[in-house]
Structure formats: C-alpha cells, structure tokens
PLY file of the C-alpha trace (Angstrom):
ply
format ascii 1.0
element vertex 83
property float x
property float y
property float z
element edge 82
property int vertex1
property int vertex2
end_header
49.11 -7.74 -22.27
50.26 -9.22 -19.74
50.41 -13.21 -18.54
48.04 -13.85 -15.47
49.38 -15.67 -12.54
47.07 -18.85 -11.08
46.11 -16.57 -8.07
45.55 -13.91 -9.69
42.68 -16.23 -11.53
41.88 -17.73 -8.61
41.53 -13.98 -7.17
39.41 -12.80 -9.94
36.98 -16.36 -10.22
36.36 -15.69 -6.88
34.70 -12.10 -7.36
33.29 -12.87 -10.25
30.98 -15.47 -8.57
31.15 -13.01 -5.74
32.66 -16.41 -2.96
34.84 -15.75 -0.37
38.37 -14.86 -0.89
40.28 -18.39 -0.65
37.51 -20.47 -1.56
38.58 -21.79 -4.64
42.08 -24.28 -4.84
43.01 -25.78 -8.28
41.40 -29.38 -7.23
38.73 -26.96 -6.84
35.13 -28.01 -9.76
31.72 -25.93 -10.66
30.10 -29.03 -9.25
31.40 -28.81 -5.67
30.67 -24.70 -5.55
27.11 -23.41 -5.49
27.66 -19.98 -6.68
29.99 -21.35 -9.98
26.35 -22.03 -11.82
25.76 -20.97 -15.70
25.82 -17.16 -14.39
28.64 -17.23 -12.39
29.84 -18.84 -15.61
29.12 -16.17 -17.53
30.35 -13.59 -14.69
33.62 -14.87 -14.65
34.00 -15.39 -18.76
33.72 -11.37 -18.97
35.58 -10.74 -16.38
38.07 -12.38 -18.24
38.11 -11.27 -21.19
37.77 -7.73 -19.39
41.42 -8.25 -17.39
43.22 -10.54 -21.29
41.85 -7.54 -23.53
39.42 -9.49 -25.07
41.78 -12.66 -26.01
39.64 -14.54 -23.54
36.56 -13.97 -25.17
38.22 -16.03 -28.33
38.34 -19.16 -26.63
35.94 -21.54 -26.57
37.03 -24.20 -24.91
36.23 -21.81 -22.13
32.76 -21.89 -22.52
32.34 -25.46 -20.97
35.31 -25.36 -18.84
33.61 -26.72 -15.29
37.83 -27.19 -13.49
40.10 -24.83 -12.36
42.63 -28.01 -13.80
41.17 -27.41 -16.89
40.28 -23.56 -16.77
44.02 -23.48 -15.74
44.98 -26.09 -18.62
43.21 -23.77 -21.21
44.51 -21.03 -20.63
48.05 -21.65 -20.36
47.62 -23.17 -23.41
46.48 -20.22 -25.34
49.54 -17.79 -23.56
47.44 -16.05 -21.19
48.83 -17.27 -17.78
52.54 -17.88 -16.39
54.43 -20.89 -15.83
0 1
1 2
2 3
3 4
4 5
5 6
6 7
7 8
8 9
9 10
10 11
11 12
12 13
13 14
14 15
15 16
16 17
17 18
18 19
19 20
20 21
21 22
22 23
23 24
24 25
25 26
26 27
27 28
28 29
29 30
30 31
31 32
32 33
33 34
34 35
35 36
36 37
37 38
38 39
39 40
40 41
41 42
42 43
43 44
44 45
45 46
46 47
47 48
48 49
49 50
50 51
51 52
52 53
53 54
54 55
55 56
56 57
57 58
58 59
59 60
60 61
61 62
62 63
63 64
64 65
65 66
66 67
67 68
68 69
69 70
70 71
71 72
72 73
73 74
74 75
75 76
76 77
77 78
78 79
79 80
80 81
81 82
C-alpha cells in the first residue's frame, strides 16, 4: 500500500468535510470548523479507510482525534503517512 502524503491527507479531509480546498492546515482543529462534526469525522474516517485499503479502520485513536496535527501523528506512527 502506498503511504499518504500530508497534502493528500489534507485534500482527503477537505473532500470528506465538503469544505473549500486550502481551508485546512497543520494547525486546524475540529472545534474551529463547523463541518468537522461527528458526521464529518465519520465521513473522513470512511474515506481514509478506503484510501488506506482498510488499514486506517484498525487504528482506534483516529476516532477521537480532534486536530489535523493529531491525525498526522497517528498516521505517521502507524506507517500510513510519509515523513
């Protein structure tokens, strides 16, 4: 499986949340983005799991991650993100 780049992850989240491209950066927090509610987070998790061939669904910490930096760290720790 090919690892995600940081930019691919950001684009994937923006698409799942249906927000404008360029809206997110490494400092983005769920509490600052109206569309990043529980349904938006679930949409992101589904899109990520699909992109990662089911590997992301095995990472329970993603369900409670509330910031882009936290998601990046989790994915990097689990070898799903390029350094």
